[in-house]
CHARMM-style PDB file with segment names, atoms N, HN, CA, C and O in Angstrom:
ATOM      1  N   MET     1     133.728 117.911 113.761  1.00  0.00      PROA
ATOM      2  CA  MET     1     132.372 118.230 113.370  1.00  0.00      PROA
ATOM      3  C   MET     1     132.116 117.710 111.959  1.00  0.00      PROA
ATOM      4  O   MET     1     132.957 117.860 111.073  1.00  0.00      PROA
ATOM      5  N   THR     2     130.973 117.111 111.759  1.00  0.00      PROA
ATOM      6  HN  THR     2     130.289 116.989 112.479  1.00  0.00      PROA
ATOM      7  CA  THR     2     130.597 116.571 110.456  1.00  0.00      PROA
ATOM      8  C   THR     2     129.869 117.638 109.651  1.00  0.00      PROA
ATOM      9  O   THR     2     129.012 118.350 110.174  1.00  0.00      PROA
ATOM     10  N   THR     3     130.218 117.738 108.386  1.00  0.00      PROA
ATOM     11  HN  THR     3     130.914 117.160 107.961  1.00  0.00      PROA
ATOM     12  CA  THR     3     129.498 118.677 107.524  1.00  0.00      PROA
ATOM     13  C   THR     3     128.417 117.917 106.782  1.00  0.00      PROA
ATOM     14  O   THR     3     128.535 116.714 106.548  1.00  0.00      PROA
ATOM     15  N   PHE     4     127.375 118.621 106.419  1.00  0.00      PROA
ATOM     16  HN  PHE     4     127.280 119.598 106.609  1.00  0.00      PROA
ATOM     17  CA  PHE     4     126.233 118.003 105.751  1.00  0.00      PROA
ATOM     18  C   PHE     4     126.218 118.470 104.307  1.00  0.00      PROA
ATOM     19  O   PHE     4     126.359 119.663 104.037  1.00  0.00      PROA
ATOM     20  N   ASP     5     126.047 117.541 103.379  1.00  0.00      PROA
ATOM     21  HN  ASP     5     125.933 116.572 103.599  1.00  0.00      PROA
ATOM     22  CA  ASP     5     126.047 117.864 101.957  1.00  0.00      PROA
ATOM     23  C   ASP     5     124.618 118.086 101.476  1.00  0.00      PROA
ATOM     24  O   ASP     5     123.889 117.133 101.202  1.00  0.00      PROA
ATOM     25  N   TRP     6     124.228 119.351 101.378  1.00  0.00      PROA
ATOM     26  HN  TRP     6     124.820 120.125 101.601  1.00  0.00      PROA
ATOM     27  CA  TRP     6     122.873 119.689 100.951  1.00  0.00      PROA
ATOM     28  C   TRP     6     122.664 119.465  99.463  1.00  0.00      PROA
ATOM     29  O   TRP     6     121.526 119.530  98.996  1.00  0.00      PROA
ATOM     30  N   SER     7     123.711 119.204  98.706  1.00  0.00      PROA
ATOM     31  HN  SER     7     124.635 119.151  99.085  1.00  0.00      PROA
ATOM     32  CA  SER     7     123.553 119.014  97.258  1.00  0.00      PROA
ATOM     33  C   SER     7     122.762 117.743  96.933  1.00  0.00      PROA
ATOM     34  O   SER     7     122.308 117.570  95.802  1.00  0.00      PROA
ATOM     35  N   ASN     8     122.597 116.863  97.908  1.00  0.00      PROA
ATOM     36  HN  ASN     8     122.966 117.004  98.827  1.00  0.00      PROA
ATOM     37  CA  ASN     8     121.795 115.650  97.710  1.00  0.00      PROA
ATOM     38  C   ASN     8     120.300 115.922  97.771  1.00  0.00      PROA
ATOM     39  O   ASN     8     119.492 115.041  97.478  1.00  0.00      PROA
ATOM     40  N   PHE     9     119.930 117.145  98.152  1.00  0.00      PROA
ATOM     41  HN  PHE     9     120.586 117.861  98.390  1.00  0.00      PROA
ATOM     42  CA  PHE     9     118.524 117.506  98.294  1.00  0.00      PROA
ATOM     43  C   PHE     9     118.183 118.591  97.278  1.00  0.00      PROA
ATOM     44  O   PHE     9     118.529 119.757  97.470  1.00  0.00      PROA
ATOM     45  N   PRO    10     117.514 118.213  96.211  1.00  0.00      PROA
ATOM     46  CA  PRO    10     117.208 119.205  95.179  1.00  0.00      PROA
ATOM     47  C   PRO    10     116.184 120.226  95.666  1.00  0.00      PROA
ATOM     48  O   PRO    10     115.386 119.954  96.563  1.00  0.00      PROA
ATOM     49  N   VAL    11     116.228 121.397  95.057  1.00  0.00      PROA
ATOM     50  HN  VAL    11     116.876 121.618  94.329  1.00  0.00      PROA
ATOM     51  CA  VAL    11     115.265 122.448  95.358  1.00  0.00      PROA
ATOM     52  C   VAL    11     113.903 122.029  94.818  1.00  0.00      PROA
ATOM     53  O   VAL    11     113.804 121.530  93.697  1.00  0.00      PROA
ATOM     54  N   ILE    12     112.865 122.228  95.601  1.00  0.00      PROA
ATOM     55  HN  ILE    12     112.945 122.634  96.512  1.00  0.00      PROA
ATOM     56  CA  ILE    12     111.505 121.906  95.171  1.00  0.00      PROA
ATOM     57  C   ILE    12     110.836 123.220  94.782  1.00  0.00      PROA
ATOM     58  O   ILE    12     110.551 124.052  95.643  1.00  0.00      PROA
ATOM     59  N   PRO    13     110.588 123.408  93.492  1.00  0.00      PROA
ATOM     60  CA  PRO    13     109.977 124.671  93.065  1.00  0.00      PROA
ATOM     61  C   PRO    13     108.631 124.912  93.766  1.00  0.00      PROA
ATOM     62  O   PRO    13     107.802 124.009  93.878  1.00  0.00      PROA
ATOM     63  N   GLY    14     108.439 126.132  94.227  1.00  0.00      PROA
ATOM     64  HN  GLY    14     109.112 126.866  94.137  1.00  0.00      PROA
ATOM     65  CA  GLY    14     107.185 126.502  94.864  1.00  0.00      PROA
ATOM     66  C   GLY    14     107.077 126.130  96.334  1.00  0.00      PROA
ATOM     67  O   GLY    14     106.094 126.488  96.984  1.00  0.00      PROA
ATOM     68  N   PHE    15     108.062 125.421  96.875  1.00  0.00      PROA
ATOM     69  HN  PHE    15     108.860 125.130  96.348  1.00  0.00      PROA
ATOM     70  CA  PHE    15     108.018 125.028  98.287  1.00  0.00      PROA
ATOM     71  C   PHE    15     108.619 126.132  99.137  1.00  0.00      PROA
ATOM     72  O   PHE    15     109.756 126.544  98.903  1.00  0.00      PROA
ATOM     73  N   ASP    16     107.880 126.611 100.109  1.00  0.00      PROA
ATOM     74  HN  ASP    16     106.957 126.276 100.299  1.00  0.00      PROA
ATOM     75  CA  ASP    16     108.324 127.672 101.004  1.00  0.00      PROA
ATOM     76  C   ASP    16     108.410 127.105 102.411  1.00  0.00      PROA
ATOM     77  O   ASP    16     107.396 126.971 103.097  1.00  0.00      PROA
ATOM     78  N   ALA    17     109.613 126.775 102.838  1.00  0.00      PROA
ATOM     79  HN  ALA    17     110.437 126.884 102.281  1.00  0.00      PROA
ATOM     80  CA  ALA    17     109.811 126.151 104.145  1.00  0.00      PROA
ATOM     81  C   ALA    17     109.334 127.039 105.288  1.00  0.00      PROA
ATOM     82  O   ALA    17     108.788 126.542 106.272  1.00  0.00      PROA
ATOM     83  N   LEU    18     109.536 128.349 105.165  1.00  0.00      PROA
ATOM     84  HN  LEU    18     109.980 128.753 104.365  1.00  0.00      PROA
ATOM     85  CA  LEU    18     109.101 129.242 106.234  1.00  0.00      PROA
ATOM     86  C   LEU    18     107.585 129.293 106.332  1.00  0.00      PROA
ATOM     87  O   LEU    18     107.039 129.422 107.428  1.00  0.00      PROA
ATOM     88  N   GLN    19     106.904 129.193 105.204  1.00  0.00      PROA
ATOM     89  HN  GLN    19     107.348 129.088 104.314  1.00  0.00      PROA
ATOM     90  CA  GLN    19     105.439 129.167 105.233  1.00  0.00      PROA
ATOM     91  C   GLN    19     104.951 127.880 105.903  1.00  0.00      PROA
ATOM     92  O   GLN    19     104.028 127.909 106.717  1.00  0.00      PROA
ATOM     93  N   VAL    20     105.572 126.761 105.558  1.00  0.00      PROA
ATOM     94  HN  VAL    20     106.322 126.737 104.897  1.00  0.00      PROA
ATOM     95  CA  VAL    20     105.190 125.483 106.167  1.00  0.00      PROA
ATOM     96  C   VAL    20     105.439 125.538 107.667  1.00  0.00      PROA
ATOM     97  O   VAL    20     104.601 125.094 108.453  1.00  0.00      PROA
ATOM     98  N   LYS    21     106.582 126.077 108.069  1.00  0.00      PROA
ATOM     99  HN  LYS    21     107.263 126.437 107.432  1.00  0.00      PROA
ATOM    100  CA  LYS    21     106.904 126.202 109.499  1.00  0.00      PROA
ATOM    101  C   LYS    21     105.837 127.024 110.219  1.00  0.00      PROA
ATOM    102  O   LYS    21     105.370 126.637 111.290  1.00  0.00      PROA
ATOM    103  N   ALA    22     105.453 128.160 109.629  1.00  0.00      PROA
ATOM    104  HN  ALA    22     105.833 128.474 108.759  1.00  0.00      PROA
ATOM    105  CA  ALA    22     104.444 129.021 110.243  1.00  0.00      PROA
ATOM    106  C   ALA    22     103.100 128.310 110.347  1.00  0.00      PROA
ATOM    107  O   ALA    22     102.395 128.461 111.345  1.00  0.00      PROA
ATOM    108  N   GLU    23     102.742 127.536 109.328  1.00  0.00      PROA
ATOM    109  HN  GLU    23     103.315 127.413 108.518  1.00  0.00      PROA
ATOM    110  CA  GLU    23     101.472 126.800 109.346  1.00  0.00      PROA
ATOM    111  C   GLU    23     101.476 125.720 110.424  1.00  0.00      PROA
ATOM    112  O   GLU    23     100.480 125.529 111.122  1.00  0.00      PROA
ATOM    113  N   VAL    24     102.589 125.021 110.556  1.00  0.00      PROA
ATOM    114  HN  VAL    24     103.398 125.176 109.989  1.00  0.00      PROA
ATOM    115  CA  VAL    24     102.696 123.981 111.583  1.00  0.00      PROA
ATOM    116  C   VAL    24     102.617 124.605 112.966  1.00  0.00      PROA
ATOM    117  O   VAL    24     101.917 124.096 113.841  1.00  0.00      PROA
ATOM    118  N   GLN    25     103.337 125.716 113.168  1.00  0.00      PROA
ATOM    119  HN  GLN    25     103.905 126.130 112.457  1.00  0.00      PROA
ATOM    120  CA  GLN    25     103.302 126.382 114.461  1.00  0.00      PROA
ATOM    121  C   GLN    25     101.892 126.885 114.790  1.00  0.00      PROA
ATOM    122  O   GLN    25     101.450 126.783 115.935  1.00  0.00      PROA
ATOM    123  N   ALA    26     101.189 127.426 113.794  1.00  0.00      PROA
ATOM    124  HN  ALA    26     101.548 127.508 112.864  1.00  0.00      PROA
ATOM    125  CA  ALA    26      99.823 127.908 114.027  1.00  0.00      PROA
ATOM    126  C   ALA    26      98.904 126.748 114.412  1.00  0.00      PROA
ATOM    127  O   ALA    26      98.038 126.893 115.275  1.00  0.00      PROA
ATOM    128  N   GLY    27      99.100 125.597 113.764  1.00  0.00      PROA
ATOM    129  HN  GLY    27      99.804 125.480 113.063  1.00  0.00      PROA
ATOM    130  CA  GLY    27      98.295 124.425 114.096  1.00  0.00      PROA
ATOM    131  C   GLY    27      98.540 123.946 115.515  1.00  0.00      PROA
ATOM    132  O   GLY    27      97.604 123.589 116.231  1.00  0.00      PROA
ATOM    133  N   ILE    28      99.807 123.941 115.919  1.00  0.00      PROA
ATOM    134  HN  ILE    28     100.567 124.232 115.338  1.00  0.00      PROA
ATOM    135  CA  ILE    28     100.144 123.537 117.288  1.00  0.00      PROA
ATOM    136  C   ILE    28      99.535 124.511 118.281  1.00  0.00      PROA
ATOM    137  O   ILE    28      99.007 124.102 119.315  1.00  0.00      PROA
ATOM    138  N   LEU    29      99.607 125.798 117.970  1.00  0.00      PROA
ATOM    139  HN  LEU    29     100.036 126.131 117.130  1.00  0.00      PROA
ATOM    140  CA  LEU    29      99.029 126.803 118.856  1.00  0.00      PROA
ATOM    141  C   LEU    29      97.521 126.589 119.015  1.00  0.00      PROA
ATOM    142  O   LEU    29      96.989 126.674 120.122  1.00  0.00      PROA
ATOM    143  N   ARG    30      96.835 126.310 117.896  1.00  0.00      PROA
ATOM    144  HN  ARG    30      97.267 126.240 116.997  1.00  0.00      PROA
ATOM    145  CA  ARG    30      95.383 126.043 117.968  1.00  0.00      PROA
ATOM    146  C   ARG    30      95.092 124.804 118.806  1.00  0.00      PROA
ATOM    147  O   ARG    30      94.175 124.804 119.627  1.00  0.00      PROA
ATOM    148  N   GLU    31      95.885 123.737 118.596  1.00  0.00      PROA
ATOM    149  HN  GLU    31      96.630 123.736 117.929  1.00  0.00      PROA
ATOM    150  CA  GLU    31      95.637 122.475 119.294  1.00  0.00      PROA
ATOM    151  C   GLU    31      95.934 122.569 120.789  1.00  0.00      PROA
ATOM    152  O   GLU    31      95.330 121.853 121.588  1.00  0.00      PROA
ATOM    153  N   THR    32      96.851 123.437 121.166  1.00  0.00      PROA
ATOM    154  HN  THR    32      97.342 124.018 120.517  1.00  0.00      PROA
ATOM    155  CA  THR    32      97.240 123.515 122.576  1.00  0.00      PROA
ATOM    156  C   THR    32      96.611 124.700 123.296  1.00  0.00      PROA
ATOM    157  O   THR    32      96.860 124.910 124.483  1.00  0.00      PROA
ATOM    158  N   GLU    33      95.799 125.473 122.586  1.00  0.00      PROA
ATOM    159  HN  GLU    33      95.596 125.303 121.622  1.00  0.00      PROA
ATOM    160  CA  GLU    33      95.169 126.641 123.195  1.00  0.00      PROA
ATOM    161  C   GLU    33      94.299 126.214 124.388  1.00  0.00      PROA
ATOM    162  O   GLU    33      93.481 125.302 124.271  1.00  0.00      PROA
ATOM    163  N   GLY    34      94.479 126.861 125.499  1.00  0.00      PROA
ATOM    164  HN  GLY    34      95.144 127.602 125.594  1.00  0.00      PROA
ATOM    165  CA  GLY    34      93.695 126.565 126.686  1.00  0.00      PROA
ATOM    166  C   GLY    34      94.235 125.410 127.519  1.00  0.00      PROA
ATOM    167  O   GLY    34      93.677 125.106 128.573  1.00  0.00      PROA
ATOM    168  N   MET    35      95.307 124.759 127.074  1.00  0.00      PROA
ATOM    169  HN  MET    35      95.760 125.005 126.217  1.00  0.00      PROA
ATOM    170  CA  MET    35      95.888 123.654 127.845  1.00  0.00      PROA
ATOM    171  C   MET    35      96.747 124.194 128.975  1.00  0.00      PROA
ATOM    172  O   MET    35      97.321 125.279 128.881  1.00  0.00      PROA
ATOM    173  N   THR    36      96.822 123.423 130.032  1.00  0.00      PROA
ATOM    174  HN  THR    36      96.356 122.541 130.108  1.00  0.00      PROA
ATOM    175  CA  THR    36      97.746 123.752 131.123  1.00  0.00      PROA
ATOM    176  C   THR    36      99.162 123.398 130.668  1.00  0.00      PROA
ATOM    177  O   THR    36      99.347 122.717 129.659  1.00  0.00      PROA
ATOM    178  N   ASP    37     100.158 123.867 131.423  1.00  0.00      PROA
ATOM    179  HN  ASP    37     100.007 124.420 132.242  1.00  0.00      PROA
ATOM    180  CA  ASP    37     101.544 123.531 131.099  1.00  0.00      PROA
ATOM    181  C   ASP    37     101.746 122.016 131.065  1.00  0.00      PROA
ATOM    182  O   ASP    37     102.429 121.495 130.184  1.00  0.00      PROA
ATOM    183  N   GLU    38     101.160 121.325 132.011  1.00  0.00      PROA
ATOM    184  HN  GLU    38     100.604 121.748 132.727  1.00  0.00      PROA
ATOM    185  CA  GLU    38     101.288 119.868 132.066  1.00  0.00      PROA
ATOM    186  C   GLU    38     100.661 119.224 130.830  1.00  0.00      PROA
ATOM    187  O   GLU    38     101.224 118.281 130.275  1.00  0.00      PROA
ATOM    188  N   GLU    39      99.515 119.717 130.399  1.00  0.00      PROA
ATOM    189  HN  GLU    39      99.058 120.483 130.850  1.00  0.00      PROA
ATOM    190  CA  GLU    39      98.863 119.169 129.199  1.00  0.00      PROA
ATOM    191  C   GLU    39      99.692 119.437 127.946  1.00  0.00      PROA
ATOM    192  O   GLU    39      99.750 118.598 127.047  1.00  0.00      PROA
ATOM    193  N   VAL    40     100.326 120.588 127.885  1.00  0.00      PROA
ATOM    194  HN  VAL    40     100.279 121.270 128.615  1.00  0.00      PROA
ATOM    195  CA  VAL    40     101.181 120.899 126.727  1.00  0.00      PROA
ATOM    196  C   VAL    40     102.388 119.970 126.720  1.00  0.00      PROA
ATOM    197  O   VAL    40     102.771 119.462 125.666  1.00  0.00      PROA
ATOM    198  N   ARG    41     102.993 119.741 127.887  1.00  0.00      PROA
ATOM    199  HN  ARG    41     102.683 120.154 128.743  1.00  0.00      PROA
ATOM    200  CA  ARG    41     104.123 118.797 127.961  1.00  0.00      PROA
ATOM    201  C   ARG    41     103.695 117.415 127.498  1.00  0.00      PROA
ATOM    202  O   ARG    41     104.436 116.756 126.769  1.00  0.00      PROA
ATOM    203  N   GLU    42     102.514 116.962 127.905  1.00  0.00      PROA
ATOM    204  HN  GLU    42     101.912 117.498 128.498  1.00  0.00      PROA
ATOM    205  CA  GLU    42     102.001 115.649 127.493  1.00  0.00      PROA
ATOM    206  C   GLU    42     101.741 115.625 125.986  1.00  0.00      PROA
ATOM    207  O   GLU    42     102.003 114.620 125.325  1.00  0.00      PROA
ATOM    208  N   TYR    43     101.228 116.723 125.445  1.00  0.00      PROA
ATOM    209  HN  TYR    43     101.014 117.540 125.982  1.00  0.00      PROA
ATOM    210  CA  TYR    43     100.986 116.848 124.000  1.00  0.00      PROA
ATOM    211  C   TYR    43     102.284 116.599 123.227  1.00  0.00      PROA
ATOM    212  O   TYR    43     102.305 115.820 122.274  1.00  0.00      PROA
ATOM    213  N   PHE    44     103.359 117.262 123.641  1.00  0.00      PROA
ATOM    214  HN  PHE    44     103.341 117.895 124.415  1.00  0.00      PROA
ATOM    215  CA  PHE    44     104.639 117.095 122.951  1.00  0.00      PROA
ATOM    216  C   PHE    44     105.272 115.740 123.241  1.00  0.00      PROA
ATOM    217  O   PHE    44     105.910 115.161 122.362  1.00  0.00      PROA
ATOM    218  N   ARG    45     105.107 115.222 124.461  1.00  0.00      PROA
ATOM    219  HN  ARG    45     104.588 115.692 125.174  1.00  0.00      PROA
ATOM    220  CA  ARG    45     105.650 113.898 124.780  1.00  0.00      PROA
ATOM    221  C   ARG    45     105.002 112.844 123.897  1.00  0.00      PROA
ATOM    222  O   ARG    45     105.683 111.982 123.343  1.00  0.00      PROA
ATOM    223  N   LYS    46     103.672 112.919 123.769  1.00  0.00      PROA
ATOM    224  HN  LYS    46     103.119 113.620 124.219  1.00  0.00      PROA
ATOM    225  CA  LYS    46     102.943 111.953 122.956  1.00  0.00      PROA
ATOM    226  C   LYS    46     103.351 112.067 121.475  1.00  0.00      PROA
ATOM    227  O   LYS    46     103.534 111.056 120.796  1.00  0.00      PROA
ATOM    228  N   GLY    47     103.490 113.298 120.991  1.00  0.00      PROA
ATOM    229  HN  GLY    47     103.341 114.119 121.542  1.00  0.00      PROA
ATOM    230  CA  GLY    47     103.914 113.500 119.607  1.00  0.00      PROA
ATOM    231  C   GLY    47     105.303 112.945 119.358  1.00  0.00      PROA
ATOM    232  O   GLY    47     105.560 112.341 118.316  1.00  0.00      PROA
ATOM    233  N   SER    48     106.204 113.148 120.319  1.00  0.00      PROA
ATOM    234  HN  SER    48     105.996 113.638 121.165  1.00  0.00      PROA
ATOM    235  CA  SER    48     107.564 112.622 120.195  1.00  0.00      PROA
ATOM    236  C   SER    48     107.556 111.093 120.164  1.00  0.00      PROA
ATOM    237  O   SER    48     108.285 110.476 119.387  1.00  0.00      PROA
ATOM    238  N   GLU    49     106.737 110.500 121.004  1.00  0.00      PROA
ATOM    239  HN  GLU    49     106.145 111.001 121.635  1.00  0.00      PROA
ATOM    240  CA  GLU    49     106.636 109.047 121.051  1.00  0.00      PROA
ATOM    241  C   GLU    49     106.113 108.501 119.718  1.00  0.00      PROA
ATOM    242  O   GLU    49     106.627 107.507 119.204  1.00  0.00      PROA
ATOM    243  N   GLU    50     105.098 109.151 119.169  1.00  0.00      PROA
ATOM    244  HN  GLU    50     104.680 109.958 119.586  1.00  0.00      PROA
ATOM    245  CA  GLU    50     104.544 108.718 117.879  1.00  0.00      PROA
ATOM    246  C   GLU    50     105.597 108.816 116.786  1.00  0.00      PROA
ATOM    247  O   GLU    50     105.697 107.925 115.942  1.00  0.00      PROA
ATOM    248  N   LEU    51     106.378 109.880 116.793  1.00  0.00      PROA
ATOM    249  HN  LEU    51     106.296 110.604 117.478  1.00  0.00      PROA
ATOM    250  CA  LEU    51     107.417 110.058 115.786  1.00  0.00      PROA
ATOM    251  C   LEU    51     108.494 108.978 115.921  1.00  0.00      PROA
ATOM    252  O   LEU    51     108.962 108.434 114.920  1.00  0.00      PROA
ATOM    253  N   ARG    52     108.882 108.674 117.151  1.00  0.00      PROA
ATOM    254  HN  ARG    52     108.502 109.116 117.964  1.00  0.00      PROA
ATOM    255  CA  ARG    52     109.865 107.598 117.363  1.00  0.00      PROA
ATOM    256  C   ARG    52     109.330 106.267 116.859  1.00  0.00      PROA
ATOM    257  O   ARG    52     110.064 105.504 116.232  1.00  0.00      PROA
ATOM    258  N   ASN    53     108.053 105.977 117.127  1.00  0.00      PROA
ATOM    259  HN  ASN    53     107.457 106.597 117.637  1.00  0.00      PROA
ATOM    260  CA  ASN    53     107.453 104.725 116.673  1.00  0.00      PROA
ATOM    261  C   ASN    53     107.415 104.647 115.151  1.00  0.00      PROA
ATOM    262  O   ASN    53     107.677 103.593 114.571  1.00  0.00      PROA
ATOM    263  N   GLU    54     107.085 105.771 114.504  1.00  0.00      PROA
ATOM    264  HN  GLU    54     106.872 106.627 114.975  1.00  0.00      PROA
ATOM    265  CA  GLU    54     107.077 105.782 113.040  1.00  0.00      PROA
ATOM    266  C   GLU    54     108.465 105.500 112.492  1.00  0.00      PROA
ATOM    267  O   GLU    54     108.615 104.759 111.521  1.00  0.00      PROA
ATOM    268  N   GLY    55     109.484 106.089 113.114  1.00  0.00      PROA
ATOM    269  HN  GLY    55     109.362 106.690 113.903  1.00  0.00      PROA
ATOM    270  CA  GLY    55     110.862 105.852 112.681  1.00  0.00      PROA
ATOM    271  C   GLY    55     111.247 104.399 112.845  1.00  0.00      PROA
ATOM    272  O   GLY    55     111.900 103.825 111.973  1.00  0.00      PROA
ATOM    273  N   GLU    56     110.849 103.800 113.954  1.00  0.00      PROA
ATOM    274  HN  GLU    56     110.319 104.266 114.662  1.00  0.00      PROA
ATOM    275  CA  GLU    56     111.156 102.386 114.195  1.00  0.00      PROA
ATOM    276  C   GLU    56     110.457 101.504 113.176  1.00  0.00      PROA
ATOM    277  O   GLU    56     111.058 100.559 112.665  1.00  0.00      PROA
ATOM    278  N   GLN    57     109.201 101.794 112.873  1.00  0.00      PROA
ATOM    279  HN  GLN    57     108.713 102.562 113.288  1.00  0.00      PROA
ATOM    280  CA  GLN    57     108.468 101.026 111.862  1.00  0.00      PROA
ATOM    281  C   GLN    57     109.140 101.157 110.505  1.00  0.00      PROA
ATOM    282  O   GLN    57     109.242 100.175 109.769  1.00  0.00      PROA
ATOM    283  N   TYR    58     109.602 102.359 110.162  1.00  0.00      PROA
ATOM    284  HN  TYR    58     109.520 103.156 110.760  1.00  0.00      PROA
ATOM    285  CA  TYR    58     110.290 102.585 108.890  1.00  0.00      PROA
ATOM    286  C   TYR    58     111.565 101.753 108.829  1.00  0.00      PROA
ATOM    287  O   TYR    58     111.829 101.093 107.824  1.00  0.00      PROA
ATOM    288  N   ARG    59     112.363 101.781 109.907  1.00  0.00      PROA
ATOM    289  HN  ARG    59     112.148 102.317 110.723  1.00  0.00      PROA
ATOM    290  CA  ARG    59     113.614 101.012 109.925  1.00  0.00      PROA
ATOM    291  C   ARG    59     113.341  99.520 109.826  1.00  0.00      PROA
ATOM    292  O   ARG    59     114.067  98.803 109.138  1.00  0.00      PROA
ATOM    293  N   THR    60     112.298  99.043 110.510  1.00  0.00      PROA
ATOM    294  HN  THR    60     111.708  99.626 111.069  1.00  0.00      PROA
ATOM    295  CA  THR    60     111.949  97.619 110.470  1.00  0.00      PROA
ATOM    296  C   THR    60     111.533  97.214 109.057  1.00  0.00      PROA
ATOM    297  O   THR    60     111.993  96.197 108.538  1.00  0.00      PROA
ATOM    298  N   ASN    61     110.664  98.011 108.437  1.00  0.00      PROA
ATOM    299  HN  ASN    61     110.291  98.838 108.858  1.00  0.00      PROA
ATOM    300  CA  ASN    61     110.214  97.691 107.082  1.00  0.00      PROA
ATOM    301  C   ASN    61     111.365  97.749 106.086  1.00  0.00      PROA
ATOM    302  O   ASN    61     111.458  96.914 105.186  1.00  0.00      PROA
ATOM    303  N   ARG    62     112.238  98.733 106.249  1.00  0.00      PROA
ATOM    304  HN  ARG    62     112.163  99.411 106.980  1.00  0.00      PROA
ATOM    305  CA  ARG    62     113.382  98.861 105.342  1.00  0.00      PROA
ATOM    306  C   ARG    62     114.297  97.648 105.484  1.00  0.00      PROA
ATOM    307  O   ARG    62     114.808  97.142 104.485  1.00  0.00      PROA
ATOM    308  N   ALA    63     114.508  97.179 106.701  1.00  0.00      PROA
ATOM    309  HN  ALA    63     114.092  97.590 107.513  1.00  0.00      PROA
ATOM    310  CA  ALA    63     115.358  96.003 106.924  1.00  0.00      PROA
ATOM    311  C   ALA    63     114.729  94.760 106.299  1.00  0.00      PROA
ATOM    312  O   ALA    63     115.429  93.928 105.723  1.00  0.00      PROA
ATOM    313  N   LYS    64     113.400  94.635 106.416  1.00  0.00      PROA
ATOM    314  HN  LYS    64     112.831  95.311 106.884  1.00  0.00      PROA
ATOM    315  CA  LYS    64     112.714  93.488 105.810  1.00  0.00      PROA
ATOM    316  C   LYS    64     112.868  93.510 104.300  1.00  0.00      PROA
ATOM    317  O   LYS    64     113.140  92.482 103.679  1.00  0.00      PROA
ATOM    318  N   LEU    65     112.693  94.684 103.713  1.00  0.00      PROA
ATOM    319  HN  LEU    65     112.472  95.520 104.217  1.00  0.00      PROA
ATOM    320  CA  LEU    65     112.822  94.798 102.254  1.00  0.00      PROA
ATOM    321  C   LEU    65     114.248  94.509 101.805  1.00  0.00      PROA
ATOM    322  O   LEU    65     114.457  93.880 100.767  1.00  0.00      PROA
ATOM    323  N   ALA    66     115.225  94.960 102.574  1.00  0.00      PROA
ATOM    324  HN  ALA    66     115.056  95.471 103.417  1.00  0.00      PROA
ATOM    325  CA  ALA    66     116.624  94.759 102.209  1.00  0.00      PROA
ATOM    326  C   ALA    66     117.014  93.286 102.289  1.00  0.00      PROA
ATOM    327  O   ALA    66     117.941  92.857 101.602  1.00  0.00      PROA
ATOM    328  N   SER    67     116.325  92.513 103.108  1.00  0.00      PROA
ATOM    329  HN  SER    67     115.572  92.861 103.666  1.00  0.00      PROA
ATOM    330  CA  SER    67     116.681  91.103 103.261  1.00  0.00      PROA
ATOM    331  C   SER    67     116.064  90.224 102.177  1.00  0.00      PROA
ATOM    332  O   SER    67     116.443  89.061 102.032  1.00  0.00      PROA
ATOM    333  N   LYS    68     115.111  90.771 101.412  1.00  0.00      PROA
ATOM    334  HN  LYS    68     114.803  91.715 101.529  1.00  0.00      PROA
ATOM    335  CA  LYS    68     114.476  89.999 100.350  1.00  0.00      PROA
ATOM    336  C   LYS    68     115.264  90.154  99.047  1.00  0.00      PROA
ATOM    337  O   LYS    68     115.785  91.230  98.754  1.00  0.00      PROA
ATOM    338  N   PRO    69     115.347  89.068  98.268  1.00  0.00      PROA
ATOM    339  CA  PRO    69     116.056  89.186  96.983  1.00  0.00      PROA
ATOM    340  C   PRO    69     115.270  90.086  96.020  1.00  0.00      PROA
ATOM    341  O   PRO    69     114.039  90.099  96.014  1.00  0.00      PROA
ATOM    342  N   LEU    70     116.010  90.820  95.224  1.00  0.00      PROA
ATOM    343  HN  LEU    70     117.010  90.809  95.229  1.00  0.00      PROA
ATOM    344  CA  LEU    70     115.408  91.719  94.240  1.00  0.00      PROA
ATOM    345  C   LEU    70     115.019  90.911  93.014  1.00  0.00      PROA
ATOM    346  O   LEU    70     115.844  90.185  92.458  1.00  0.00      PROA
ATOM    347  N   THR    71     113.776  91.032  92.592  1.00  0.00      PROA
ATOM    348  HN  THR    71     113.106  91.622  93.043  1.00  0.00      PROA
ATOM    349  CA  THR    71     113.335  90.335  91.384  1.00  0.00      PROA
ATOM    350  C   THR    71     112.828  91.370  90.387  1.00  0.00      PROA
ATOM    351  O   THR    71     112.114  92.304  90.750  1.00  0.00      PROA
ATOM    352  N   LEU    72     113.198  91.193  89.160  1.00  0.00      PROA
ATOM    353  HN  LEU    72     113.778  90.434  88.865  1.00  0.00      PROA
ATOM    354  CA  LEU    72     112.769  92.097  88.101  1.00  0.00      PROA
ATOM    355  C   LEU    72     111.676  91.411  87.297  1.00  0.00      PROA
ATOM    356  O   LEU    72     111.767  90.221  86.998  1.00  0.00      PROA
ATOM    357  N   THR    73     110.649  92.164  86.950  1.00  0.00      PROA
ATOM    358  HN  THR    73     110.574  93.131  87.193  1.00  0.00      PROA
ATOM    359  CA  THR    73     109.564  91.611  86.135  1.00  0.00      PROA
ATOM    360  C   THR    73     109.443  92.423  84.878  1.00  0.00      PROA
ATOM    361  O   THR    73     109.887  93.569  84.806  1.00  0.00      PROA
ATOM    362  N   GLY    74     108.836  91.811  83.892  1.00  0.00      PROA
ATOM    363  HN  GLY    74     108.476  90.880  83.951  1.00  0.00      PROA
ATOM    364  CA  GLY    74     108.511  92.568  82.696  1.00  0.00      PROA
ATOM    365  C   GLY    74     109.393  92.247  81.600  1.00  0.00      PROA
ATOM    366  OT1 GLY    74     109.252  92.804  80.511  1.00  0.00      PROA
TER     367      GLY     74
END
C-alpha cells in the first residue's frame, strides 16, 4: 500500500472542506431534483465524462509546455 504525504499540501486559512462538500452536495441535489433514476445516472455520467476530458486537456497542455525550451526574459 502506498502512503500519501500530505505535508506537500499547505493548510489554507479559512478554507472549510466540509462546508464546501455540503455546498456541492446541495447544488447537486437542486440540479437533480425531480429527475428520474435514469436522468440522474446520465447527469453523473456526463459530469464524469467532462471531468475526464478536462484531465486529458490538462495532460496534453502540460506535455506541450514541457516540450518547449524554457526562456527567461527581463
